[in-house]
N, C-alpha and C positions, 0 to 999 in steps of 0.2 A: 319281232321279225317272224314272218310266216314261212314255214317250210314249203317246198314245192308241192308236197303231198297235200298239206292243209289248204293251200291256195287252190289246187285243182279240185278238191272235194267241195270247197266253198263255191267255186264258180259253177260246178256241176249242179249244186243245189239251187243256185240262183237261176240257172237256165231252166230247171224243172219248174221252179216257182213262177217264172215268167209265162209259162204255158197255161197257167190256171185262168179260168174265166174271171172277169172283173168282180162278180159277186163273191167269189172266194177270196180274191185279192183283198177286198175290204173287210171280210171277216177276219183275215189274218192281220190286217192293219189295226183292227180293234183290239185284238189280243196283244199285238206289239205295243200299242199305246198303253195298255194296262201294265205290261212288264216294264217298259221304259220309264213311265211316269211314277207309278206306285211302288214298283219293286226295286228297280235299279236306280231310280232317281237320276237318270242320265243328265249330267251337267246342269242340274237344277240351280246350283249356286250361280253359275255363269248367266243363266237365263234371267233369274230374278234380279241379279245385280245390273245387267244390261237394261232391263225394263225399268228399274227404279231410277237409274241415271238418265234414261231417255225421257221418262215421264215423271219428273219429280212432283208434279201436281196431283198425281193419282194416289189413292189410298192403297194400303196393303191388300185389302180385299179386291180392289180393282186389278191390281198387279197379279194377284193369284189367279183371277179369272182369265186374264189374258194368257198367262202361262199355261193354264189347263187347255185352253183353245189352241195355243201354239203346239203343244205336244200331240193333240189330236191331228192337227194338220200335218205336222212333221211325220207322224206315223203313216198317214196317207201318202205323203211325198216319197218316203223311202220305198214303199211298195209300188207306187206308180213308176218310179224310176227304174225298178227292176222289170215291171210289166212291159215297158215300152220296147223291150227287145223283141216281143212277139205281137206288137200292135200293127195292124194293117193300115194301109193308106186311109181306108174308110173310118177306122178307129180314130186316127188323128184328126181327120176332117170333121168328125162329129164331136170330138172332145177338146180340140184346141182350135177355136174359131179365130181367124184373122179378120178384124173388122174393116181395115182400110189398107190392103196391100197396094192399091193404086198410088198411094202417097209416096211409097218407096219406088215402085216400078216406073214412075215417071222419070226418075233420074237414070234408070237403066236405059230408057228410050233416048236419053240425051247423051249416053255414053259415059255417065259419071258414077264413080264408086261412092259408097256412103259408109259412115260409121254409126253403129247403133249401140247405144248404151243401155244396158239392162241392169238388173240387180237380183240378189238372192231372195226373191219374193214370189209367193205362190209356187207354181210349178214351172220354173225356168228351164228344166230339163226337156220338157216337151217342145221347146223352141226348135228342137232338131227337125221339126216338120216344116220349117220355113221354105225349103226348096219346093214344096208342093204348091206354094202360093207366090213366091217371089222369083223374078227373072234373073237377078244377079247370081254370080257364083257366091254361094253362102260360105263364109269362113268364120268358124268359131275359135276364139282364142282361149287356150286352156293351159293349165299347169299339170304336167304328168304326175301320177302317183309314184311313190317309191317302189311299190310292189308291181312288177311288170305284168304279172298275170291279171290282176284286177284292173290295172291301167288299160290293158288290151280289151278286157270285157267292156269297160265303160266307153272306150274309144269306139268300139263296134256298135254299141247302143246309140251313141250320139251321131254317128255318121251314116246310119243305115238308110236314111231317107234322102241321101244324096249330098249332105253337107260335107264340108272339108274342115278338119281340125288342124290347127297350127299351134305349136308350142309358143308360149308367150315370148321366149327369147329369140324366136325365128320369124315373128310376124312382120317386122319391118322389111326383112328380105323378101317375104312373100308379096307384100304390097308393092314393093319396087318392081318385082317381076310382073305383077299385074299391070302396073302403069306402063312398063316398057312394051307389053304385049297388047295394050289398049283393051284390057279385060275388065269390065265393070264388076267390082266385088262388093259384097255386103259384109263388112267387118263387125262381128258381134262380140261385144266386150261386157263382162260383168265387172264394172269399175268400182264396186263397193268392197272388193277384197282388200285384205290388209297387206300393204307393201312392206318390203324390208325397211327397217328403221333408218337405213342410210338415206332414204328419201326424206326430203324436207319440205314437202308440199302439204302444209297443215291447214285444215279448215274446221269449222264447227259443224258437226253432224249429229243431229238428235241430242242437242245440248251438251255435247262432249267434244273435246279436241280429237281429231281423227286424221290420220295420214291418208293420202290418196295418191294413186299413180298419176303422174302428169301425162303418161303415154297416150291415152285417147285424145286429149287436146292437142298434143304434139303431132300426132298422125293426121288428124283432121286439118290442121293448119298447114302442115308441110305439103300435103297433097291436095289441099283445097277440096276436101270431101264434106258434104253436108252432114250434120250431126242430128241424129234422131234419139228420142227416148222411147223405150218400150215399156208400156204399162200392161201388166197381166192381172186380170180380175178373175176371181173364182165365182162361177155362176151356178155351181152345184157340185156335188161330190164327184170328183173325176172329170169335171168340165170347167174349161177356162176360156177366156177371151183376151186376145192381144190387140192393143190399139197402139199405133205409132203416132208420135208427135214430133214434128220438125222443130228442133231447137234453134239451129243455126244453118241457114242455107249457104251463107258465105262466112265460114269460120275465120278467114283471114282478116276480117274486119273486127275481130274480138280477141281479147287476150286469153291465154291458156287458163288463167285463174277464173276469168268470167265464164268460160265454157264449163269448167268443173263445178263452179259454184251454182250455176243454173241447173246442172245435173243433180246436184245435192238437194236443191230446193224441190225439184220434182220428186225425188225419192222420198223426202220427208213428208210431202203432201200425201202421197200414196200410203206410206206406212202409218201415218197418224189417223187415216180414215179407218183402217182395219189392221191394227198392229200385230194381230195373231198370225199373220201370214208371212212375216219377215223371219229370217234365219237367226233367231236370238241365241241359239246355242253356240254360235261361232264367236270366238274371242276377238271381236272386231276392234275393241278399244284397248288392246293389251299394251300398246306402246304409249308412253307419256311424252308430251312435248317437252323437249329440253329447255332449260332456262336460257334466255337470250334469243330463242327462235320465235319469231312472231308468226301469227296467223297469216296465211297467204292473202286472204281477202276478208 
C-alpha cells in the first residue's frame, strides 16, 4: 500500500518526467531497460515461461533473444506512457498514424456505433489520440487501479485528447445511454486481459488454454454493432501505425464464440510476426481450465 505522501511524490516525479524532450525520454528508457532486465530481472520467469509455452518450436537461444527485445520495447513503452501527458496534437499525429480512419468513420455517417477490439501490443496507450481522427464519441473501457492517486493520473493521461473512459462494470449502462440518445460511439476494448476465473469462456490462445471475456461479443450482438480489429505496428522508435480491419459488419449473423475466436486468430497472427511487442510480463495464462470444462470452440 502506498501512503498519500508517497503517491503524491511519485506523481509529481512522473509529471516532471513527462515534460522532458523525447531524446531524453529514450536515454532514460535505455537506463530503465538495463536496470529492469539485468539488475532487477523484473518478471523474467513469467516472460520466459510465457514465451516457451507460446512458441514450443523455438530454441532457448531464440526465446532469450525475444525476451531481450521485449524488455527493450517494454522500457520504451513505460516511458512513452508517461510522456504522453505532455504530448501535443502534432506529436500524436506524427507518432501515431491512423492508416484508414475512413473505414470506421463510414459507420458514424450511417449513425452506427462500433466495437473495436485491440490488445496489449506495441503502444496501445497512444490510442488515446483516436478522437483526433475518428468521428464517433470515443469510449475506452478500463479497470481502475486500487491506488486512487495513480488511477487519476492515468485517467487524465488517457482522456486528454478528448476520449471518454468508462469502468468495465459500467460500460453496458453507458452503451444503453448512447443507444437511447442515438449517439454513435466507438467502444475500445483490450479483450486479451485475464478475466475472473468464474468466467467459463475458454479458447486456445498461443498454444495454451486461455479464458476470455465474452463481453465484447455480447455487446456487439446485443446492439448490432460492427466489430473491428485494431492492429498496431511499430515503424520506428516512438513511432506507430494503427490499421483497422472490419471483422464482422453484421455480428448478429455470428455466434459469440465465433467473434472471439476470429479476434484471437488475428491477435495470434500479429504476435507471431513480431512477438517482442506483446505484453509477455503479464500473467495471462495464470488460470487453468477445470476438468470437465470444454474449450468453447
